[in-house]
C-alpha positions in Angstrom: 112.3 112.9 95.8 115.2 112.5 93.4 118.2 115.0 94.1 119.2 115.8 90.6 117.0 118.4 88.7 116.7 116.1 85.5 115.3 113.2 87.7 113.1 115.9 89.6 111.7 117.2 86.1 110.9 113.6 85.0 109.2 112.4 87.9 107.0 115.4 88.3 106.0 114.8 84.4 105.2 111.2 85.1 101.5 112.4 86.2 99.3 113.5 83.1 97.7 116.1 85.0 100.9 117.8 85.6 101.9 117.2 82.1 98.5 118.8 81.2 99.0 121.7 83.5 102.7 122.4 81.9 101.1 121.9 78.5 98.3 124.8 79.6 100.8 127.1 81.0 102.8 127.0 78.0 100.1 129.8 76.5 101.1 132.3 79.4 100.7 132.4 83.6 97.5 131.7 84.9 96.4 131.4 88.3 95.3 128.5 90.6 91.7 129.1 90.1 92.7 129.4 86.4 94.2 126.2 86.0 92.1 124.1 88.3 88.9 125.1 86.2 88.7 122.2 83.6 89.5 119.6 86.1 87.0 117.7 88.3 89.2 117.7 91.5 89.6 120.0 94.4 91.9 123.5 94.1 93.8 121.8 96.9 94.7 118.8 94.7 96.0 121.2 91.9 97.9 122.9 94.1 99.7 120.0 95.2 100.1 118.9 91.7 101.9 122.9 91.4 103.7 122.3 94.3 105.6 119.1 93.1 106.2 120.7 89.2 107.5 123.7 91.4 109.6 121.6 93.9 111.1 120.1 90.3 111.7 123.8 89.1 108.9 123.8 86.4 107.1 126.3 87.6 107.4 129.1 89.8 104.8 131.4 91.4 104.9 135.1 91.9 102.5 137.8 93.5 101.1 140.4 91.2 98.5 142.6 93.5 96.1 140.1 94.8 96.6 137.3 92.1 99.7 134.5 92.4 100.2 133.7 88.5 101.8 130.2 88.2 104.9 130.9 85.8 106.5 127.8 83.6 110.2 127.8 84.0 111.7 127.1 80.4 115.3 126.4 81.8 114.4 122.9 83.1 112.4 122.0 80.1 115.5 123.2 78.1 117.7 120.9 80.2 115.3 118.1 79.5 115.5 118.8 75.8 119.0 118.5 75.8 119.4 115.3 77.5 116.7 113.7 75.3 118.2 115.4 72.2 121.7 113.8 73.2 120.3 110.3 73.1 118.2 110.7 70.1 121.0 112.0 68.3 123.1 108.9 69.1 120.0 106.4 68.1 120.0 108.2 64.8 123.7 107.7 64.2 123.3 104.0 64.9 120.2 103.8 62.5 122.0 105.6 59.8 125.2 103.2 60.5 122.7 100.3 60.3 121.1 101.4 57.2 124.5 101.8 55.4 125.2 98.2 56.7 121.9 96.9 55.3 122.4 99.0 51.9 126.0 97.5 51.8 124.9 94.0 52.0 122.1 94.5 49.6 124.6 95.7 46.8 126.6 92.7 47.6 123.5 90.5 47.2 122.5 92.3 43.9 126.4 91.6 42.7 126.4 88.1 44.0 123.1 87.4 42.2 124.3 89.2 38.9 127.4 86.8 39.2 125.3 83.9 39.4 123.4 84.5 36.4 126.7 85.1 34.4 128.3 81.7 35.3 124.7 80.2 34.7 124.2 82.1 31.6 121.1 83.4 32.6 122.9 87.0 32.5 120.8 89.5 30.3 
């Protein structure tokens, strides 16, 4: 698996089951049994998915008496969000510049067609 935290997180979330587990943990901590309940897979398979998420820093497990709840670690999600947001802003700025250029071109076209109408004597 990749060494940097961002690559590990994106790699871990490439699997739809792991994305679903993360989504479910946004509502609160849960045990492996609780997380495994809706899936038609073994408890061991869900544990493997959680291990990948844990290695990526997306979840952690603690011990509360006999329970071992899985907890979502928001810091890694924040890191991913900041990375995505940076490129989203850059793309948005490019689109705004493109919109501006297109608007200028349309204004020039309107001005050119009015000038042509005046030359041809068809202007209102």
